mmCIF entry with sequence, helices, sheets and N, C-alpha, C, O atoms, coordinates in Angstrom:
data_MODEL
# 
_entry.id   MODEL 
# 
_entity.id                         1 
_entity.type                       polymer 
_entity.pdbx_number_of_molecules   1 
# 
_entity_poly.entity_id                      1 
_entity_poly.type                           'polypeptide(L)' 
_entity_poly.nstd_linkage                   no 
_entity_poly.nstd_monomer                   no 
_entity_poly.pdbx_seq_one_letter_code       MLEDTNAVMEDSNVATNQMESSVNDLGLEVVEDIPQISVSRSVQPIR 
_entity_poly.pdbx_seq_one_letter_code_can   MLEDTNAVMEDSNVATNQMESSVNDLGLEVVEDIPQISVSRSVQPIR 
_entity_poly.pdbx_strand_id                 A 
# 
loop_
_entity_poly_seq.entity_id 
_entity_poly_seq.num 
_entity_poly_seq.mon_id 
_entity_poly_seq.hetero 
1 1  MET n 
1 2  LEU n 
1 3  GLU n 
1 4  ASP n 
1 5  THR n 
1 6  ASN n 
1 7  ALA n 
1 8  VAL n 
1 9  MET n 
1 10 GLU n 
1 11 ASP n 
1 12 SER n 
1 13 ASN n 
1 14 VAL n 
1 15 ALA n 
1 16 THR n 
1 17 ASN n 
1 18 GLN n 
1 19 MET n 
1 20 GLU n 
1 21 SER n 
1 22 SER n 
1 23 VAL n 
1 24 ASN n 
1 25 ASP n 
1 26 LEU n 
1 27 GLY n 
1 28 LEU n 
1 29 GLU n 
1 30 VAL n 
1 31 VAL n 
1 32 GLU n 
1 33 ASP n 
1 34 ILE n 
1 35 PRO n 
1 36 GLN n 
1 37 ILE n 
1 38 SER n 
1 39 VAL n 
1 40 SER n 
1 41 ARG n 
1 42 SER n 
1 43 VAL n 
1 44 GLN n 
1 45 PRO n 
1 46 ILE n 
1 47 ARG n 
# 
_struct_asym.id          A 
_struct_asym.entity_id   1 
# 
_struct_conf.conf_type_id            HELX_P 
_struct_conf.id                      HELX_P1 
_struct_conf.pdbx_PDB_helix_id       AA1 
_struct_conf.beg_label_comp_id       LEU 
_struct_conf.beg_label_asym_id       A 
_struct_conf.beg_label_seq_id        2 
_struct_conf.pdbx_beg_PDB_ins_code   ? 
_struct_conf.end_label_comp_id       ILE 
_struct_conf.end_label_asym_id       A 
_struct_conf.end_label_seq_id        46 
_struct_conf.pdbx_end_PDB_ins_code   ? 
_struct_conf.beg_auth_comp_id        LEU 
_struct_conf.beg_auth_asym_id        A 
_struct_conf.beg_auth_seq_id         2 
_struct_conf.end_auth_comp_id        ILE 
_struct_conf.end_auth_asym_id        A 
_struct_conf.end_auth_seq_id         46 
_struct_conf.pdbx_PDB_helix_class    1 
_struct_conf.details                 ? 
_struct_conf.pdbx_PDB_helix_length   45 
# 
_struct_conf_type.id          HELX_P 
_struct_conf_type.criteria    ? 
_struct_conf_type.reference   ? 
# 
loop_
_atom_site.group_PDB 
_atom_site.id 
_atom_site.type_symbol 
_atom_site.label_atom_id 
_atom_site.label_alt_id 
_atom_site.label_comp_id 
_atom_site.label_asym_id 
_atom_site.label_entity_id 
_atom_site.label_seq_id 
_atom_site.pdbx_PDB_ins_code 
_atom_site.Cartn_x 
_atom_site.Cartn_y 
_atom_site.Cartn_z 
_atom_site.occupancy 
_atom_site.B_iso_or_equiv 
_atom_site.pdbx_formal_charge 
_atom_site.auth_seq_id 
_atom_site.auth_comp_id 
_atom_site.auth_asym_id 
_atom_site.auth_atom_id 
_atom_site.pdbx_PDB_model_num 
ATOM 1   N N  . MET A 1 1  ? 339.365 39.272 51.823  1.00 0.00 ? 1  MET A N  1 
ATOM 2   C CA . MET A 1 1  ? 338.903 38.567 53.018  1.00 0.00 ? 1  MET A CA 1 
ATOM 3   C C  . MET A 1 1  ? 340.065 37.909 53.769  1.00 0.00 ? 1  MET A C  1 
ATOM 4   O O  . MET A 1 1  ? 340.118 37.955 54.998  1.00 0.00 ? 1  MET A O  1 
ATOM 5   N N  . LEU A 1 2  ? 340.979 37.308 53.037  1.00 0.00 ? 2  LEU A N  1 
ATOM 6   C CA . LEU A 1 2  ? 342.097 36.635 53.704  1.00 0.00 ? 2  LEU A CA 1 
ATOM 7   C C  . LEU A 1 2  ? 342.929 37.639 54.487  1.00 0.00 ? 2  LEU A C  1 
ATOM 8   O O  . LEU A 1 2  ? 343.367 37.356 55.602  1.00 0.00 ? 2  LEU A O  1 
ATOM 9   N N  . GLU A 1 3  ? 343.147 38.807 53.902  1.00 0.00 ? 3  GLU A N  1 
ATOM 10  C CA . GLU A 1 3  ? 343.954 39.808 54.610  1.00 0.00 ? 3  GLU A CA 1 
ATOM 11  C C  . GLU A 1 3  ? 343.255 40.244 55.895  1.00 0.00 ? 3  GLU A C  1 
ATOM 12  O O  . GLU A 1 3  ? 343.904 40.450 56.921  1.00 0.00 ? 3  GLU A O  1 
ATOM 13  N N  . ASP A 1 4  ? 341.940 40.381 55.835  1.00 0.00 ? 4  ASP A N  1 
ATOM 14  C CA . ASP A 1 4  ? 341.206 40.800 57.024  1.00 0.00 ? 4  ASP A CA 1 
ATOM 15  C C  . ASP A 1 4  ? 341.328 39.747 58.131  1.00 0.00 ? 4  ASP A C  1 
ATOM 16  O O  . ASP A 1 4  ? 341.575 40.086 59.288  1.00 0.00 ? 4  ASP A O  1 
ATOM 17  N N  . THR A 1 5  ? 341.156 38.481 57.778  1.00 0.00 ? 5  THR A N  1 
ATOM 18  C CA . THR A 1 5  ? 341.230 37.433 58.800  1.00 0.00 ? 5  THR A CA 1 
ATOM 19  C C  . THR A 1 5  ? 342.644 37.352 59.379  1.00 0.00 ? 5  THR A C  1 
ATOM 20  O O  . THR A 1 5  ? 342.802 37.096 60.572  1.00 0.00 ? 5  THR A O  1 
ATOM 21  N N  . ASN A 1 6  ? 343.652 37.562 58.572  1.00 0.00 ? 6  ASN A N  1 
ATOM 22  C CA . ASN A 1 6  ? 345.026 37.543 59.076  1.00 0.00 ? 6  ASN A CA 1 
ATOM 23  C C  . ASN A 1 6  ? 345.226 38.674 60.077  1.00 0.00 ? 6  ASN A C  1 
ATOM 24  O O  . ASN A 1 6  ? 345.858 38.481 61.115  1.00 0.00 ? 6  ASN A O  1 
ATOM 25  N N  . ALA A 1 7  ? 344.695 39.843 59.772  1.00 0.00 ? 7  ALA A N  1 
ATOM 26  C CA . ALA A 1 7  ? 344.838 40.979 60.682  1.00 0.00 ? 7  ALA A CA 1 
ATOM 27  C C  . ALA A 1 7  ? 344.139 40.675 62.003  1.00 0.00 ? 7  ALA A C  1 
ATOM 28  O O  . ALA A 1 7  ? 344.659 40.986 63.075  1.00 0.00 ? 7  ALA A O  1 
ATOM 29  N N  . VAL A 1 8  ? 342.969 40.070 61.921  1.00 0.00 ? 8  VAL A N  1 
ATOM 30  C CA . VAL A 1 8  ? 342.235 39.726 63.144  1.00 0.00 ? 8  VAL A CA 1 
ATOM 31  C C  . VAL A 1 8  ? 343.020 38.702 63.957  1.00 0.00 ? 8  VAL A C  1 
ATOM 32  O O  . VAL A 1 8  ? 343.111 38.819 65.179  1.00 0.00 ? 8  VAL A O  1 
ATOM 33  N N  . MET A 1 9  ? 343.583 37.705 63.291  1.00 0.00 ? 9  MET A N  1 
ATOM 34  C CA . MET A 1 9  ? 344.363 36.694 63.992  1.00 0.00 ? 9  MET A CA 1 
ATOM 35  C C  . MET A 1 9  ? 345.556 37.335 64.701  1.00 0.00 ? 9  MET A C  1 
ATOM 36  O O  . MET A 1 9  ? 345.862 36.983 65.840  1.00 0.00 ? 9  MET A O  1 
ATOM 37  N N  . GLU A 1 10 ? 346.223 38.265 64.037  1.00 0.00 ? 10 GLU A N  1 
ATOM 38  C CA . GLU A 1 10 ? 347.374 38.924 64.660  1.00 0.00 ? 10 GLU A CA 1 
ATOM 39  C C  . GLU A 1 10 ? 346.927 39.717 65.885  1.00 0.00 ? 10 GLU A C  1 
ATOM 40  O O  . GLU A 1 10 ? 347.604 39.708 66.914  1.00 0.00 ? 10 GLU A O  1 
ATOM 41  N N  . ASP A 1 11 ? 345.796 40.399 65.777  1.00 0.00 ? 11 ASP A N  1 
ATOM 42  C CA . ASP A 1 11 ? 345.299 41.171 66.913  1.00 0.00 ? 11 ASP A CA 1 
ATOM 43  C C  . ASP A 1 11 ? 344.987 40.244 68.087  1.00 0.00 ? 11 ASP A C  1 
ATOM 44  O O  . ASP A 1 11 ? 345.329 40.553 69.228  1.00 0.00 ? 11 ASP A O  1 
ATOM 45  N N  . SER A 1 12 ? 344.344 39.119 67.814  1.00 0.00 ? 12 SER A N  1 
ATOM 46  C CA . SER A 1 12 ? 343.986 38.203 68.891  1.00 0.00 ? 12 SER A CA 1 
ATOM 47  C C  . SER A 1 12 ? 345.252 37.597 69.506  1.00 0.00 ? 12 SER A C  1 
ATOM 48  O O  . SER A 1 12 ? 345.303 37.371 70.715  1.00 0.00 ? 12 SER A O  1 
ATOM 49  N N  . ASN A 1 13 ? 346.262 37.336 68.690  1.00 0.00 ? 13 ASN A N  1 
ATOM 50  C CA . ASN A 1 13 ? 347.521 36.802 69.221  1.00 0.00 ? 13 ASN A CA 1 
ATOM 51  C C  . ASN A 1 13 ? 348.163 37.810 70.164  1.00 0.00 ? 13 ASN A C  1 
ATOM 52  O O  . ASN A 1 13 ? 348.677 37.438 71.219  1.00 0.00 ? 13 ASN A O  1 
ATOM 53  N N  . VAL A 1 14 ? 348.135 39.070 69.792  1.00 0.00 ? 14 VAL A N  1 
ATOM 54  C CA . VAL A 1 14 ? 348.710 40.105 70.661  1.00 0.00 ? 14 VAL A CA 1 
ATOM 55  C C  . VAL A 1 14 ? 347.938 40.160 71.972  1.00 0.00 ? 14 VAL A C  1 
ATOM 56  O O  . VAL A 1 14 ? 348.529 40.295 73.043  1.00 0.00 ? 14 VAL A O  1 
ATOM 57  N N  . ALA A 1 15 ? 346.620 40.055 71.883  1.00 0.00 ? 15 ALA A N  1 
ATOM 58  C CA . ALA A 1 15 ? 345.795 40.117 73.090  1.00 0.00 ? 15 ALA A CA 1 
ATOM 59  C C  . ALA A 1 15 ? 346.104 38.931 73.999  1.00 0.00 ? 15 ALA A C  1 
ATOM 60  O O  . ALA A 1 15 ? 346.233 39.101 75.212  1.00 0.00 ? 15 ALA A O  1 
ATOM 61  N N  . THR A 1 16 ? 346.225 37.732 73.427  1.00 0.00 ? 16 THR A N  1 
ATOM 62  C CA . THR A 1 16 ? 346.505 36.554 74.248  1.00 0.00 ? 16 THR A CA 1 
ATOM 63  C C  . THR A 1 16 ? 347.903 36.655 74.855  1.00 0.00 ? 16 THR A C  1 
ATOM 64  O O  . THR A 1 16 ? 348.113 36.233 75.992  1.00 0.00 ? 16 THR A O  1 
ATOM 65  N N  . ASN A 1 17 ? 348.844 37.200 74.119  1.00 0.00 ? 17 ASN A N  1 
ATOM 66  C CA . ASN A 1 17 ? 350.197 37.358 74.659  1.00 0.00 ? 17 ASN A CA 1 
ATOM 67  C C  . ASN A 1 17 ? 350.171 38.309 75.850  1.00 0.00 ? 17 ASN A C  1 
ATOM 68  O O  . ASN A 1 17 ? 350.847 38.067 76.850  1.00 0.00 ? 17 ASN A O  1 
ATOM 69  N N  . GLN A 1 18 ? 349.402 39.384 75.752  1.00 0.00 ? 18 GLN A N  1 
ATOM 70  C CA . GLN A 1 18 ? 349.308 40.322 76.871  1.00 0.00 ? 18 GLN A CA 1 
ATOM 71  C C  . GLN A 1 18 ? 348.672 39.631 78.071  1.00 0.00 ? 18 GLN A C  1 
ATOM 72  O O  . GLN A 1 18 ? 349.116 39.820 79.204  1.00 0.00 ? 18 GLN A O  1 
ATOM 73  N N  . MET A 1 19 ? 347.635 38.830 77.829  1.00 0.00 ? 19 MET A N  1 
ATOM 74  C CA . MET A 1 19 ? 346.991 38.110 78.921  1.00 0.00 ? 19 MET A CA 1 
ATOM 75  C C  . MET A 1 19 ? 347.969 37.139 79.573  1.00 0.00 ? 19 MET A C  1 
ATOM 76  O O  . MET A 1 19 ? 348.047 37.067 80.800  1.00 0.00 ? 19 MET A O  1 
ATOM 77  N N  . GLU A 1 20 ? 348.712 36.396 78.763  1.00 0.00 ? 20 GLU A N  1 
ATOM 78  C CA . GLU A 1 20 ? 349.663 35.421 79.302  1.00 0.00 ? 20 GLU A CA 1 
ATOM 79  C C  . GLU A 1 20 ? 350.747 36.118 80.115  1.00 0.00 ? 20 GLU A C  1 
ATOM 80  O O  . GLU A 1 20 ? 351.138 35.626 81.173  1.00 0.00 ? 20 GLU A O  1 
ATOM 81  N N  . SER A 1 21 ? 351.233 37.251 79.636  1.00 0.00 ? 21 SER A N  1 
ATOM 82  C CA . SER A 1 21 ? 352.292 37.948 80.362  1.00 0.00 ? 21 SER A CA 1 
ATOM 83  C C  . SER A 1 21 ? 351.759 38.455 81.697  1.00 0.00 ? 21 SER A C  1 
ATOM 84  O O  . SER A 1 21 ? 352.460 38.375 82.706  1.00 0.00 ? 21 SER A O  1 
ATOM 85  N N  . SER A 1 22 ? 350.529 38.977 81.722  1.00 0.00 ? 22 SER A N  1 
ATOM 86  C CA . SER A 1 22 ? 349.971 39.470 82.978  1.00 0.00 ? 22 SER A CA 1 
ATOM 87  C C  . SER A 1 22 ? 349.726 38.304 83.934  1.00 0.00 ? 22 SER A C  1 
ATOM 88  O O  . SER A 1 22 ? 349.949 38.433 85.137  1.00 0.00 ? 22 SER A O  1 
ATOM 89  N N  . VAL A 1 23 ? 349.272 37.176 83.411  1.00 0.00 ? 23 VAL A N  1 
ATOM 90  C CA . VAL A 1 23 ? 349.052 35.997 84.258  1.00 0.00 ? 23 VAL A CA 1 
ATOM 91  C C  . VAL A 1 23 ? 350.385 35.499 84.802  1.00 0.00 ? 23 VAL A C  1 
ATOM 92  O O  . VAL A 1 23 ? 350.472 35.106 85.966  1.00 0.00 ? 23 VAL A O  1 
ATOM 93  N N  . ASN A 1 24 ? 351.415 35.512 83.978  1.00 0.00 ? 24 ASN A N  1 
ATOM 94  C CA . ASN A 1 24 ? 352.733 35.065 84.431  1.00 0.00 ? 24 ASN A CA 1 
ATOM 95  C C  . ASN A 1 24 ? 353.231 35.977 85.550  1.00 0.00 ? 24 ASN A C  1 
ATOM 96  O O  . ASN A 1 24 ? 353.806 35.496 86.527  1.00 0.00 ? 24 ASN A O  1 
ATOM 97  N N  . ASP A 1 25 ? 353.018 37.286 85.419  1.00 0.00 ? 25 ASP A N  1 
ATOM 98  C CA . ASP A 1 25 ? 353.455 38.207 86.467  1.00 0.00 ? 25 ASP A CA 1 
ATOM 99  C C  . ASP A 1 25 ? 352.735 37.880 87.772  1.00 0.00 ? 25 ASP A C  1 
ATOM 100 O O  . ASP A 1 25 ? 353.362 37.817 88.830  1.00 0.00 ? 25 ASP A O  1 
ATOM 101 N N  . LEU A 1 26 ? 351.427 37.674 87.702  1.00 0.00 ? 26 LEU A N  1 
ATOM 102 C CA . LEU A 1 26 ? 350.673 37.342 88.909  1.00 0.00 ? 26 LEU A CA 1 
ATOM 103 C C  . LEU A 1 26 ? 351.161 36.016 89.479  1.00 0.00 ? 26 LEU A C  1 
ATOM 104 O O  . LEU A 1 26 ? 351.318 35.879 90.692  1.00 0.00 ? 26 LEU A O  1 
ATOM 105 N N  . GLY A 1 27 ? 351.401 35.045 88.611  1.00 0.00 ? 27 GLY A N  1 
ATOM 106 C CA . GLY A 1 27 ? 351.854 33.738 89.069  1.00 0.00 ? 27 GLY A CA 1 
ATOM 107 C C  . GLY A 1 27 ? 353.172 33.836 89.810  1.00 0.00 ? 27 GLY A C  1 
ATOM 108 O O  . GLY A 1 27 ? 353.356 33.186 90.839  1.00 0.00 ? 27 GLY A O  1 
ATOM 109 N N  . LEU A 1 28 ? 354.094 34.643 89.297  1.00 0.00 ? 28 LEU A N  1 
ATOM 110 C CA . LEU A 1 28 ? 355.393 34.786 89.956  1.00 0.00 ? 28 LEU A CA 1 
ATOM 111 C C  . LEU A 1 28 ? 355.208 35.411 91.332  1.00 0.00 ? 28 LEU A C  1 
ATOM 112 O O  . LEU A 1 28 ? 355.848 34.986 92.294  1.00 0.00 ? 28 LEU A O  1 
ATOM 113 N N  . GLU A 1 29 ? 354.335 36.421 91.439  1.00 0.00 ? 29 GLU A N  1 
ATOM 114 C CA . GLU A 1 29 ? 354.125 37.067 92.732  1.00 0.00 ? 29 GLU A CA 1 
ATOM 115 C C  . GLU A 1 29 ? 353.547 36.071 93.732  1.00 0.00 ? 29 GLU A C  1 
ATOM 116 O O  . GLU A 1 29 ? 353.971 36.029 94.887  1.00 0.00 ? 29 GLU A O  1 
ATOM 117 N N  . VAL A 1 30 ? 352.583 35.273 93.292  1.00 0.00 ? 30 VAL A N  1 
ATOM 118 C CA . VAL A 1 30 ? 351.958 34.303 94.196  1.00 0.00 ? 30 VAL A CA 1 
ATOM 119 C C  . VAL A 1 30 ? 352.971 33.255 94.627  1.00 0.00 ? 30 VAL A C  1 
ATOM 120 O O  . VAL A 1 30 ? 353.044 32.906 95.806  1.00 0.00 ? 30 VAL A O  1 
ATOM 121 N N  . VAL A 1 31 ? 353.753 32.751 93.679  1.00 0.00 ? 31 VAL A N  1 
ATOM 122 C CA . VAL A 1 31 ? 354.733 31.709 93.990  1.00 0.00 ? 31 VAL A CA 1 
ATOM 123 C C  . VAL A 1 31 ? 355.788 32.243 94.947  1.00 0.00 ? 31 VAL A C  1 
ATOM 124 O O  . VAL A 1 31 ? 356.271 31.508 95.809  1.00 0.00 ? 31 VAL A O  1 
ATOM 125 N N  . GLU A 1 32 ? 356.150 33.513 94.804  1.00 0.00 ? 32 GLU A N  1 
ATOM 126 C CA . GLU A 1 32 ? 357.160 34.080 95.702  1.00 0.00 ? 32 GLU A CA 1 
ATOM 127 C C  . GLU A 1 32 ? 356.592 34.252 97.109  1.00 0.00 ? 32 GLU A C  1 
ATOM 128 O O  . GLU A 1 32 ? 357.326 34.119 98.089  1.00 0.00 ? 32 GLU A O  1 
ATOM 129 N N  . ASP A 1 33 ? 355.293 34.545 97.222  1.00 0.00 ? 33 ASP A N  1 
ATOM 130 C CA . ASP A 1 33 ? 354.695 34.762 98.538  1.00 0.00 ? 33 ASP A CA 1 
ATOM 131 C C  . ASP A 1 33 ? 354.495 33.445 99.283  1.00 0.00 ? 33 ASP A C  1 
ATOM 132 O O  . ASP A 1 33 ? 354.654 33.401 100.503 1.00 0.00 ? 33 ASP A O  1 
ATOM 133 N N  . ILE A 1 34 ? 354.151 32.381 98.579  1.00 0.00 ? 34 ILE A N  1 
ATOM 134 C CA . ILE A 1 34 ? 353.794 31.114 99.239  1.00 0.00 ? 34 ILE A CA 1 
ATOM 135 C C  . ILE A 1 34 ? 354.959 30.545 100.065 1.00 0.00 ? 34 ILE A C  1 
ATOM 136 O O  . ILE A 1 34 ? 354.735 30.174 101.218 1.00 0.00 ? 34 ILE A O  1 
ATOM 137 N N  . PRO A 1 35 ? 356.191 30.456 99.538  1.00 0.00 ? 35 PRO A N  1 
ATOM 138 C CA . PRO A 1 35 ? 357.275 29.893 100.350 1.00 0.00 ? 35 PRO A CA 1 
ATOM 139 C C  . PRO A 1 35 ? 357.505 30.686 101.641 1.00 0.00 ? 35 PRO A C  1 
ATOM 140 O O  . PRO A 1 35 ? 357.795 30.094 102.681 1.00 0.00 ? 35 PRO A O  1 
ATOM 141 N N  . GLN A 1 36 ? 357.382 31.994 101.589 1.00 0.00 ? 36 GLN A N  1 
ATOM 142 C CA . GLN A 1 36 ? 357.577 32.806 102.789 1.00 0.00 ? 36 GLN A CA 1 
ATOM 143 C C  . GLN A 1 36 ? 356.528 32.442 103.834 1.00 0.00 ? 36 GLN A C  1 
ATOM 144 O O  . GLN A 1 36 ? 356.840 32.311 105.018 1.00 0.00 ? 36 GLN A O  1 
ATOM 145 N N  . ILE A 1 37 ? 355.275 32.280 103.388 1.00 0.00 ? 37 ILE A N  1 
ATOM 146 C CA . ILE A 1 37 ? 354.194 31.951 104.321 1.00 0.00 ? 37 ILE A CA 1 
ATOM 147 C C  . ILE A 1 37 ? 354.427 30.564 104.920 1.00 0.00 ? 37 ILE A C  1 
ATOM 148 O O  . ILE A 1 37 ? 354.308 30.383 106.132 1.00 0.00 ? 37 ILE A O  1 
ATOM 149 N N  . SER A 1 38 ? 354.758 29.587 104.076 1.00 0.00 ? 38 SER A N  1 
ATOM 150 C CA . SER A 1 38 ? 354.934 28.218 104.559 1.00 0.00 ? 38 SER A CA 1 
ATOM 151 C C  . SER A 1 38 ? 356.131 28.150 105.505 1.00 0.00 ? 38 SER A C  1 
ATOM 152 O O  . SER A 1 38 ? 356.077 27.444 106.512 1.00 0.00 ? 38 SER A O  1 
ATOM 153 N N  . VAL A 1 39 ? 357.195 28.861 105.204 1.00 0.00 ? 39 VAL A N  1 
ATOM 154 C CA . VAL A 1 39 ? 358.381 28.842 106.070 1.00 0.00 ? 39 VAL A CA 1 
ATOM 155 C C  . VAL A 1 39 ? 358.050 29.478 107.412 1.00 0.00 ? 39 VAL A C  1 
ATOM 156 O O  . VAL A 1 39 ? 358.410 28.930 108.455 1.00 0.00 ? 39 VAL A O  1 
ATOM 157 N N  . SER A 1 40 ? 357.374 30.616 107.409 1.00 0.00 ? 40 SER A N  1 
ATOM 158 C CA . SER A 1 40 ? 357.060 31.290 108.668 1.00 0.00 ? 40 SER A CA 1 
ATOM 159 C C  . SER A 1 40 ? 356.124 30.419 109.505 1.00 0.00 ? 40 SER A C  1 
ATOM 160 O O  . SER A 1 40 ? 356.242 30.394 110.730 1.00 0.00 ? 40 SER A O  1 
ATOM 161 N N  . ARG A 1 41 ? 355.207 29.712 108.871 1.00 0.00 ? 41 ARG A N  1 
ATOM 162 C CA . ARG A 1 41 ? 354.274 28.865 109.618 1.00 0.00 ? 41 ARG A CA 1 
ATOM 163 C C  . ARG A 1 41 ? 354.999 27.660 110.212 1.00 0.00 ? 41 ARG A C  1 
ATOM 164 O O  . ARG A 1 41 ? 354.702 27.247 111.333 1.00 0.00 ? 41 ARG A O  1 
ATOM 165 N N  . SER A 1 42 ? 355.954 27.093 109.460 1.00 0.00 ? 42 SER A N  1 
ATOM 166 C CA . SER A 1 42 ? 356.635 25.899 109.955 1.00 0.00 ? 42 SER A CA 1 
ATOM 167 C C  . SER A 1 42 ? 357.661 26.272 111.027 1.00 0.00 ? 42 SER A C  1 
ATOM 168 O O  . SER A 1 42 ? 357.985 25.441 111.875 1.00 0.00 ? 42 SER A O  1 
ATOM 169 N N  . VAL A 1 43 ? 358.170 27.484 111.009 1.00 0.00 ? 43 VAL A N  1 
ATOM 170 C CA . VAL A 1 43 ? 359.187 27.892 111.988 1.00 0.00 ? 43 VAL A CA 1 
ATOM 171 C C  . VAL A 1 43 ? 358.533 28.263 113.318 1.00 0.00 ? 43 VAL A C  1 
ATOM 172 O O  . VAL A 1 43 ? 359.093 27.977 114.376 1.00 0.00 ? 43 VAL A O  1 
ATOM 173 N N  . GLN A 1 44 ? 357.373 28.888 113.285 1.00 0.00 ? 44 GLN A N  1 
ATOM 174 C CA . GLN A 1 44 ? 356.742 29.356 114.523 1.00 0.00 ? 44 GLN A CA 1 
ATOM 175 C C  . GLN A 1 44 ? 356.430 28.226 115.506 1.00 0.00 ? 44 GLN A C  1 
ATOM 176 O O  . GLN A 1 44 ? 356.757 28.364 116.685 1.00 0.00 ? 44 GLN A O  1 
ATOM 177 N N  . PRO A 1 45 ? 355.818 27.118 115.084 1.00 0.00 ? 45 PRO A N  1 
ATOM 178 C CA . PRO A 1 45 ? 355.523 26.048 116.054 1.00 0.00 ? 45 PRO A CA 1 
ATOM 179 C C  . PRO A 1 45 ? 356.782 25.478 116.698 1.00 0.00 ? 45 PRO A C  1 
ATOM 180 O O  . PRO A 1 45 ? 356.747 25.083 117.863 1.00 0.00 ? 45 PRO A O  1 
ATOM 181 N N  . ILE A 1 46 ? 357.894 25.427 115.964 1.00 0.00 ? 46 ILE A N  1 
ATOM 182 C CA . ILE A 1 46 ? 359.137 24.889 116.519 1.00 0.00 ? 46 ILE A CA 1 
ATOM 183 C C  . ILE A 1 46 ? 359.615 25.781 117.663 1.00 0.00 ? 46 ILE A C  1 
ATOM 184 O O  . ILE A 1 46 ? 360.079 25.286 118.690 1.00 0.00 ? 46 ILE A O  1 
ATOM 185 N N  . ARG A 1 47 ? 359.502 27.063 117.486 1.00 0.00 ? 47 ARG A N  1 
ATOM 186 C CA . ARG A 1 47 ? 359.927 27.979 118.554 1.00 0.00 ? 47 ARG A CA 1 
ATOM 187 C C  . ARG A 1 47 ? 358.922 27.910 119.696 1.00 0.00 ? 47 ARG A C  1 
ATOM 188 O O  . ARG A 1 47 ? 359.084 28.601 120.702 1.00 0.00 ? 47 ARG A O  1 
# 
């Protein structure tokens, strides 16, 4: 039983790591897009 639960824990850890990595990728894309949008919006009214 202990070996089975350890295997399950390892599988769930791998799954959570994959989720975190995909979320981090999305987060980086969003963070990179936001400054461009804010800069373009703040520059346009000045012109």
